[in-house]
N, C-alpha and C positions, 0 to 999 in steps of 0.2 A: 447581579451583585455589583455594588458600587466599586469605584476605583480603590485600590489598596488591597485587593485579594492576595496578590503575590507578596506584598510587603508584610501583611499579617501572618501568612504562612512562614515566610522566611524569618521573621522576627521570632515567632514561636519556636521554630526549629533551632535557631541560635540559642535561645534561652534554655531549651531542653537538652542541648548537647548534640544536635544533628542526628546522624544515623545511630549514635549511641544513646539516644534518649531513653529514659526508663519506661517500663510498661505503663506506669501511671499517666504518662503523657499521650498514650496512643489514641484514646478516644478524642481528645481535643485536637490533636494533629489531623486525625481522619476527618473531623468536621470541617477544619480549615481547608484541607485539600479538596473536599467535596465542593466547598464554596468557590475555591479557585478554579476548579474544572468547570463549574457552572458559568462563572464569569468568562472563562476562555471560550466556551461554546457560544455564548452571546457575542463575543468579539469576532469570532470566525464568520459570523453571519453578516458582518459589516463590510463596507468597501475597503476599509483599512483596519487591520486587527492589531490590538495590543499597543497602540500608540499612547494611550493614557496610562495603562498598567499592563505590562507584558503578559502574554498568554503563557500559562505554566504547564510544563510536562514534568511529572515526578518519576524518579528512578529509585529502585530499592532492590536489595538482595534478600530473598526468602527461600530457605531450604534448597540452596544450590541453583536457584533460578534467578536470573536478572530480569526484573520487571520494570515496565514503564506504564504509567497512567496518563492518558491523553484526554483532551476535551472533545475528541471526535466521537461520533455516534458509535455505540457498541454494535449496531446493526451492520457495520462495515464488514464484520467477519463473514457474514452470509450474503451480503448485497454490496457488490463493488460500487454501485451508484449512490450509496448512502452518504458518501462524502463529497462535498463541493471541492472545487479545484484547489483552493488554498488550504482547506482542511486536509485534503489528501497529501499535499506537499508537506504539511506538518507531520503527518503520520509517517510518510516516507523518510523524512529527516530523523524521526525517532527510531525507525528501523535501522538506519545507517549508524546512529549512535550506539544502539544495542550491539550491533555487529562489531563496531570498533572496540567496544568495552569487553565483550565476551571473547573475541578473537577465535571464532570457530573454524576458520580456515576455508579454503575454496571447496565447494561441493563437487563431488564426482558424479552424482546421480540425484534424481529428484528426491529419493528417500533420505538423502543427507540433510535436506532442508528441515529445520527444527523450530522455526518460529511458530508460536501459538498465540491465540487471541481470545479475549474474554471480555468481561464487563466489570467496571468499578462503579459502585453506588447504583447498580442496575441499569445505567444508561450510557456510561462513557467507556470508550475502547481502552482495554488494557492489552499489553503485549508482553510476551515472555520468551526468554531464550536460555537454555541451559548454560550455566556459567559457574561451574564448581570452583574455578580458580579465582573468581572475583571476590575480593574482600569488601564487606559493606563499608568499612572505614575509608576505602579508596574512593568511593563514590562522592564523598563530601567535596573532593577536589576535582575528580575527573569527569563526573557526569555532565556538569555544565560545559566543560571544555569540549567534550565529544559531541554534545548536542549542538553547541554553537557552531562547530565546524561544518555541520550540515544545514542548520536552519538560518544562519546569518544572511544568506543570499536570497531567501525566499521573498518575492515581491510583495510589498504592502503588508508585511508581517513582522512584528516584534515579539519574540518568544524567548523564554529562558527555561532552564532545567534546574530543579531542586532535588537533592537526595533526601529521602525520608527513611525512617527505620523500617525494616522488613515487616514488622507487625502491622504497620499502617496499611500495607497492601496484601496482607495474608489472605484475606477473603478472595482477592483477585487471583492469587496464585492457584487456588483450588478450582477456579472456573475456566482455566485455559483449555482451548480446543484448537484443532487444526482449522485453518481457513477453509471455507467450502469451495471446492473446485481446484483442479490441478493447476489451472492458469490464473488463479486469483492474484490480483495485484499485490497483495501482501507477500505471497510466495515469490513473485517476480522481484519485489523490492529487496527481499532477503537475498535472492540470487544475485542481483546486481551489486549489492553491497559486498557480498562475499567474493565476487569476481573483481573487486577493487573499483567498482563504479560508484556513482553518487545517485542513490535511488530517488532523491528529491528533485533531481535535474533531468527533465525529459530527454535532453540531448545526450547526456551521459548514458542513460538507460537505453536509448536507441542504438548507441554504438555497440551495445552488447546483445542486440536482438538475436543474432545467430547463435551465440553461446547459450543464451537463455532458452531459445527454442530447442536446441539439442538437449539441454539439461532436462527440460520439462516434458519431452516427448514420452508418451506412455510406453512402457515396455511391451514389445510385440505389436505395436500399433501398425496398421496397414497403411504406411505412409504413401505408398505408390497408388493406392486405389483411386483417388481423385484424378491422377494423371492418366488413368486408363479409361475415363468416362468418354463414350463415343460422341457425345453432344458438345461442341466447342464452347458454347456459352455456359452450360452447366459445369463443364470441366474447369473453366476459368473461375467460376464462382466458388467451387469446392476448393480449388487450390488457394485462392485468396483467403477464404475463411479459415482453412486449415492452418495457414501460416500465421494469421493474426491470433488464432487461438493458441498456437504453439508458443507465441511470444507473450501471451498474457495480456493482450490488448482488450481488456474487458471494462474499461471505464477509468480506472486509476491511471492507466497508461494509454497513450494514443499514438498514432503515426501519421505522417504526412500523406495526404491522399495520393500524391504522385508516386509514393512507394508501393502502392498496390500492384503496379505493373512490374515490380522487381521480380526477376526470374523468368519473365516472359520474353520471347525473342520475336523479331520481325513484326509481321502483321498482328501477332497475338498480343503485342503491347497495347495497340489501340483497342482491341477487343477487351482486354483487362480493364482499361479505363472506362469503357462503356458498361461493363459488368459492375464495376465499382459504383457508378452512378445508379444503376438499377438496384443494387443492394441498399444504397442510401434511401432511394425512393420507397423501397419496401419496408424500411425500418429495421433491417437486420444489422445495418451499420448506423451509427449515430455520429453527429458532428460536434466538435468542440468549438463553440462560437467565440470563445474568449482568446483563442490562440491566433497570432498574427497570420500564420499560414493556414491552409485548409487541412485540419487534422480530423481524423475519424477513429472510431473504436467500435468494438463489437457491443451490441445492445444486450446487456445481461437479461433483460426481460424476455428476450427471444432465444435464450440459450438452447432450449430443447429443440427448436426448429433449426437453429444453426448446426447443432451436432447431427441431427438427422440428415441434413443436406450434405454435410461433410462425409459422414460415414456411409450413408445409404443412397445418396443422390435424390432424396425426396424434396422436391421444390415446394416451399410453403405457399399457401394462397396469397395472392397479391404481388408475388415476385415475377416480373416479366423480364426474362433474359434475352439479350440480343442474339 
């Protein structure tokens, strides 16, 4: 899509009456939104995104649900690695804006997390959060402000939010599902935002690691089992992987390699560092090359093996522990 995607949609919205646009305008606005999302997806693949024409995220209220349409890949709902780093930051900023607008309050348990995800135009990620108290007319003013509060600081990205009539995203409202996996980055982003953090900022999210880990811990999980493993190397590997999984470090979020030894004492700290290197070599952990420090995350492609190692101590082929 050539430059002007945002301008075309914004102009059409203004002419049609914004979120109060009549049903006759729905088809035209939906086509313009699809074009703007396609343009945004192309921009997010570039070294600098949205500098000619800002990347667009659209917000709407439909039947008591606050919706957002993003140019990120819809596959992100099931695959945390589907989004590149800046694309993920845009999604996380959108989650932050949804929480700010809906005001759901701090979650007491994992079942309180209510963010749902789906698809717009079959390929772009949509997000939804129950928000019965949000009036669609308020979005004309507040959506852009809430989104900019989170997205303005994202490196090499210029993005903006537009409020559209609920009918434009009505199809997306019917496609919303839970993100796949208890520690999915979308669930972590919601938790961080509802705990007054900034989900688009890795440093802010990391400050809330302990709170997120406690929130997402499965009910009745045998948290002590890895600590009881008689083999020191395997015990360290299971503890490290369990903690990363509990904090949702599956691709959207990552942690400093040095933090892998957190919670280990004395000589076990050196062992934990060596085990971290072994997990990287075996591909159970992956590394973020674009981060200044050495940051790592759990490899979603190896999720089944990771969970078997955590829960049952089954060491996958190729993992050589010290």
